[in-house]
C-alpha positions as CSV (number, residue, x, y, z in Angstrom):
1,M,110.7,83.7,190.1
2,K,113.4,84.8,187.6
3,K,117.0,84.7,188.7
4,V,118.5,88.2,188.9
5,C,122.3,88.8,188.1
6,S,124.3,89.6,191.1
7,I,126.7,91.9,189.1
8,C,124.2,94.3,187.4
9,N,121.0,93.7,189.4
10,G,119.1,92.7,186.2
11,K,119.8,96.0,184.4
12,G,122.2,94.4,181.8
13,L,124.8,97.2,182.2
14,V,127.7,97.7,184.6
15,P,129.9,100.7,185.1
16,S,132.9,100.9,182.7
17,K,136.4,100.7,184.1
18,V,138.2,100.2,180.9
19,L,139.6,103.8,180.5
20,G,140.1,104.0,184.3
21,K,142.1,100.8,184.5
22,F,145.1,102.6,185.9
23,S,143.1,104.1,188.6
24,G,140.6,101.2,189.0
25,K,137.7,103.7,189.5
26,P,134.5,103.5,187.6
27,I,134.1,106.2,184.9
28,P,130.9,108.4,185.4
29,N,128.2,107.9,182.7
30,A,130.1,105.1,181.0
31,W,128.5,101.7,180.8
32,Q,129.4,98.2,179.4
33,D,127.2,95.2,178.7
34,C,127.0,92.7,181.6
35,L,127.8,89.1,181.0
36,C,124.3,88.1,181.6
37,R,122.8,90.3,178.9
38,E,121.4,88.5,175.8
39,E,121.8,90.3,172.5
40,E,118.6,91.4,170.8
41,H,117.8,89.7,167.5
42,E,118.5,92.1,164.7
43,H,115.6,92.5,162.2
44,Y,115.0,94.5,159.2
45,R,111.9,96.7,158.8
46,R,111.2,98.3,155.5
47,P,111.1,102.1,155.8
48,R,107.9,104.0,155.7
49,P,107.4,107.5,154.5
50,S,106.8,108.6,158.1
51,D,110.4,107.6,158.9
52,W,111.5,110.8,157.0
53,D,110.9,113.8,159.2
54,F,112.9,116.3,157.3
55,P,112.1,118.4,154.2
56,M,112.8,116.8,150.9
57,S,112.5,117.5,147.3
58,D,109.5,116.2,145.2
59,T,111.7,113.8,143.4
60,F,113.1,112.2,146.6
61,R,109.6,112.1,148.3
62,G,108.2,110.4,145.2
63,F,111.1,107.9,145.3
64,S,110.5,107.3,149.1
65,Y,106.9,106.4,148.4
66,E,107.9,104.3,145.4
67,Y,110.5,102.5,147.5
68,C,108.0,101.8,150.3
69,G,105.6,100.4,147.8
70,L,102.9,103.0,148.5
71,P,101.1,105.3,146.0
72,D,102.4,108.8,146.2
73,P,99.4,111.0,147.4
74,G,101.1,114.3,146.0
75,Y,101.8,113.0,142.5
76,I,100.2,114.9,139.7
77,P,100.5,113.2,136.4
78,P,101.9,115.5,133.7
79,E,99.4,116.7,131.0
80,P,99.9,115.0,127.7
81,L,101.5,117.2,125.1
82,K,99.2,118.2,122.3
83,Q,101.1,117.9,119.1
84,E,99.5,119.7,116.2
85,P,100.2,118.1,112.9
86,Q,102.9,120.1,111.1
87,E,101.9,121.4,107.7
88,Q,104.1,119.8,105.1
89,V,105.1,122.1,102.4
90,I,106.3,120.5,99.2
91,I,108.0,122.9,96.7
92,H,108.1,121.6,93.1
93,R,111.0,123.1,91.2
94,H,111.0,122.7,87.5
95,S,114.2,121.5,86.0
96,N,114.3,124.4,83.6
97,M,114.3,127.0,86.5
98,G,117.8,128.1,87.6
99,K,118.9,128.9,91.1
100,Q,118.6,132.7,90.5
101,E,115.1,132.5,89.2
102,Y,114.1,130.3,92.1
103,D,115.5,132.7,94.7
104,L,113.8,135.6,92.9
105,L,110.5,133.6,93.0
106,Q,110.9,133.0,96.8
107,Q,111.7,136.6,97.5
108,T,108.7,137.7,95.5
109,A,106.6,135.2,97.5
110,R,107.8,136.7,100.7
111,E,107.1,140.3,99.6
112,V,103.5,139.4,98.5
113,K,103.0,137.6,101.9
114,Y,104.3,140.8,103.7
115,L,102.0,143.1,101.7
116,R,99.0,140.8,102.1
117,G,99.5,140.9,105.8
118,K,99.8,144.7,105.8
119,V,96.6,145.0,103.9
120,E,94.7,142.5,106.0
121,G,95.7,144.4,109.0
122,K,97.7,141.8,110.8
123,P,99.9,143.3,113.6
124,R,103.4,144.2,112.4
125,P,104.2,141.6,109.7
126,A,107.8,140.9,109.5
127,K,109.6,142.5,106.5
128,P,111.2,140.1,104.1
129,R,115.0,140.1,103.8
130,G,116.1,142.5,101.0
131,Y,112.6,144.2,100.8
132,K,113.1,147.7,99.2
133,G,109.4,148.7,98.8
134,I,107.1,148.8,95.9
135,K,108.7,149.9,92.7
């Protein structure tokens, strides 16, 4: 048969008299460890997702699953971006063409593009800068 402590009757706790040392009376609902009580061994347990019982953001929830070493059941991988190849326009400028002639050529090209869009019936083609109508 196990020996029971005579001070605490095997509970491991005794009424506290520390704050009541001037009066010597036990304090209600205050307890101290008895001398016979053995301390429990502390051990570390990795947290589990079930330990978090409060609402959290998707980022924190994903981090908690990653931290616990479990696959996140709510993870939706992002869709890969579809990158269309960009059309590369190379403009060859002849050395005998000056800046004014080149600008006039570009303006004419914009006007032609605008008028072609209007004829083909494209919805509201953008008017080029400096467009004054057909002369």
